C-alpha positions in Angstrom: -18.0 33.3 12.5 -19.0 36.4 10.3 -21.0 35.7 7.3 -20.0 38.4 4.9 -22.0 40.0 1.8 -19.6 41.1 -1.5 -20.3 43.9 -3.4 -19.3 45.3 -6.9 -15.8 45.8 -6.6 -14.5 42.7 -4.5 -16.7 39.2 -5.4 -14.8 37.0 -3.3 -12.0 36.5 -1.0 -10.6 33.4 -0.2 -7.3 32.5 2.5 -5.5 34.4 5.6 -5.0 38.0 5.9 -3.7 39.3 9.2 -4.8 36.4 11.0 -8.4 36.1 9.7 -9.3 33.3 7.3 -11.9 34.0 4.2 -13.6 30.7 2.8 -16.7 29.6 1.6 -18.8 27.0 2.7 -21.6 25.7 0.8 -22.0 28.7 -1.3 -22.1 31.4 1.5 -19.0 33.4 2.2 -17.4 33.4 6.0 -14.9 35.0 8.0 -13.0 33.8 11.2 -10.3 34.2 13.1 -7.1 31.9 12.5 -6.8 29.4 15.3 -3.3 27.3 15.3 -4.7 23.5 14.9 -3.7 21.6 17.8 -0.9 19.0 17.4 -0.1 17.1 20.4 2.2 14.2 18.8 1.3 11.3 20.6 3.1 8.0 20.5 0.1 7.2 18.6 0.5 9.7 15.9 3.5 8.9 15.6 3.1 5.2 14.7 0.7 6.3 12.5 3.0 9.3 10.5 6.1 6.8 10.4 4.0 4.2 8.6 2.7 6.6 6.3 6.4 7.7 5.4 7.4 3.9 5.0 4.3 3.3 2.6 4.9 6.2 0.7 8.8 5.2 0.2 7.4 1.9 -0.7 4.8 2.8 -2.9 7.8 4.6 -5.0 9.3 1.0 -5.8 6.4 -0.7 -6.4 7.0 -2.5 -10.2 4.2 -1.9 -12.7 2.1 -5.0 -12.1 1.5 -3.7 -8.4 0.8 -0.4 -9.2 -1.9 -1.4 -11.9 -3.4 -3.5 -9.4 -3.8 -0.6 -7.2 -4.8 1.5 -9.9 -7.6 -1.3 -11.3 -8.7 -1.4 -7.3 -9.5 2.4 -7.4 -10.8 3.3 -10.8 -14.3 4.6 -10.1 -13.7 5.2 -6.3 -12.9 8.3 -4.8 -9.5 7.5 -4.1 -6.2 7.8 -5.9 -4.1 3.9 -6.2 -1.4 5.2 -3.5 -3.8 6.3 -1.1 -5.5 3.3 -1.4 -2.7 1.3 -1.0 -1.6 3.3 1.8 -4.7 3.5 3.7 -5.2 0.2 3.4 -1.7 -1.4 4.8 -1.4 1.4 7.3 -3.2 -0.7 10.1 -0.6 -4.0 9.4 2.4 -2.0 9.1 1.9 -0.1 12.1 2.3 -3.6 14.7 4.9 -4.6 11.9 3.1 -7.6 9.9 2.6 -8.2 6.2 1.0 -5.5 4.4 -1.6 -5.1 1.6 0.6 -5.7 -1.8 -1.8 -6.1 -4.1 -5.6 -5.4 -3.1 -8.6 -7.6 -3.3 -9.5 -8.2 -6.9 -12.9 -10.1 -7.4 -12.0 -11.5 -10.7 -9.2 -13.5 -8.9 -8.9 -16.4 -6.4 -5.9 -15.3 -4.1 -2.9 -17.6 -4.1 -2.6 -20.4 -0.9 0.8 -19.8 1.0 2.4 -23.0 2.8 5.3 -23.4 4.6 8.5 -21.3 4.4 11.8 -22.9 5.2 14.7 -20.6 6.2 18.1 -22.0 4.9 22.0 -20.1 4.2 21.0 -17.2 2.5 18.0 -18.1 1.4 14.6 -19.7 2.0 11.7 -21.9 0.5 8.7 -21.0 0.2 5.8 -23.6 -0.9 2.3 -22.7 -2.3 -0.4 -24.1 -4.3 -2.9 -22.5 -7.1 -6.6 -21.9 -6.3 -7.5 -23.4 -9.3 -5.9 -25.6 -12.1 -5.6 -22.9 -14.9 -2.6 -22.9 -17.5 -2.6 -19.1 -17.7 -1.9 -18.9 -13.7 1.2 -17.3 -12.6 2.8 -16.3 -9.2 4.5 -13.4 -8.8 6.8 -13.5 -5.6 8.0 -10.1 -3.9 10.1 -9.9 -0.2 10.3 -6.8 2.1 13.3 -7.3 4.5 12.4 -6.0 8.1 13.8 -2.4 8.6 13.9 -1.6 5.1 11.6 0.3 3.1 11.3 -1.8 0.0 9.4 -4.7 -2.2 11.3 -6.4 -4.2 10.1 -8.1 -7.2 11.7 -12.2 -6.7 10.5 -14.4 -9.7 7.7 -15.3 -11.6 6.3 -19.0 -11.0 4.1 -20.6 -13.7 1.5 -22.6 -13.0 3.5 -26.2 -12.7 5.5 -24.8 -9.6 4.7 -25.6 -6.2 7.7 -23.6 -4.5 10.6 -21.6 -5.0 13.9 -21.0 -3.4 14.1 -17.5 -3.2 18.2 -16.1 -2.7 20.3 -13.3 -2.4 20.2 -12.7 1.4 23.3 -12.7 3.5 24.1 -12.9 7.1 20.9 -13.3 8.9 17.3 -11.7 9.0 13.8 -11.7 8.4 11.2 -10.0 6.4 8.1 -10.9 4.7 7.7 -12.6 1.0 4.0 -11.9 -0.8 2.5 -14.0 -3.3 0.4 -12.7 -5.9 -1.6 -14.6 -8.2 -1.6 -13.3 -11.6 -3.5 -14.1 -15.0 -1.3 -14.2 -17.7 -3.7 -13.3 -20.3 -5.9 -10.3 -18.5 -2.8 -9.6 -16.8 -4.5 -8.5 -13.4 -3.6 -9.8 -10.3 -5.4 -11.6 -7.0 -5.3 -10.1 -3.4 -1.9 -10.6 -2.1 -1.1 -13.2 0.8 1.8 -13.1 2.7 4.0 -14.4 5.1 7.1 -14.1 7.2 10.5 -15.8 6.5 13.6 -15.5 7.2 17.3 -16.8 6.3 20.3 -17.8 8.3 
């Protein structure tokens, strides 16, 4: 790598010219020979890349409540709402477990997930609110295995303790996500997820 001293005619150079890279590091101009970055394309890299691709597709279909939760989480930090969603969900997406539908929110306690009972083209999810508050709501989402989706199903009210989720055909499985919502501030608590199936 060579340092460069620019003169009055050329004061700056950045980019690639004929196999040489020109750039600036901490205010010092330099040039170096271009070397193609390595890409061993290992099985582990493929798992991570595929997880990124699936999560990027899911991000595009998240509803406004989830996007707003991630925007609040990322506010004042060095990353975007999308980067936070993908970054926290990749470790769980790779092994195929429940992703992080909504992030940790210190002002809201998450739902308590109970039993999930399969049924014919449906399933029943039981839950408990973390505290008795008339403003509590529970937004319920599903993601079928093999699909890049996050489907909003229903918003339960503070007196509900279970919901029957319908609309499935054949047999299959997936994950259900419960996100507690404060109906005044509209903020979501961290999601809790569990596996479900239908027959």
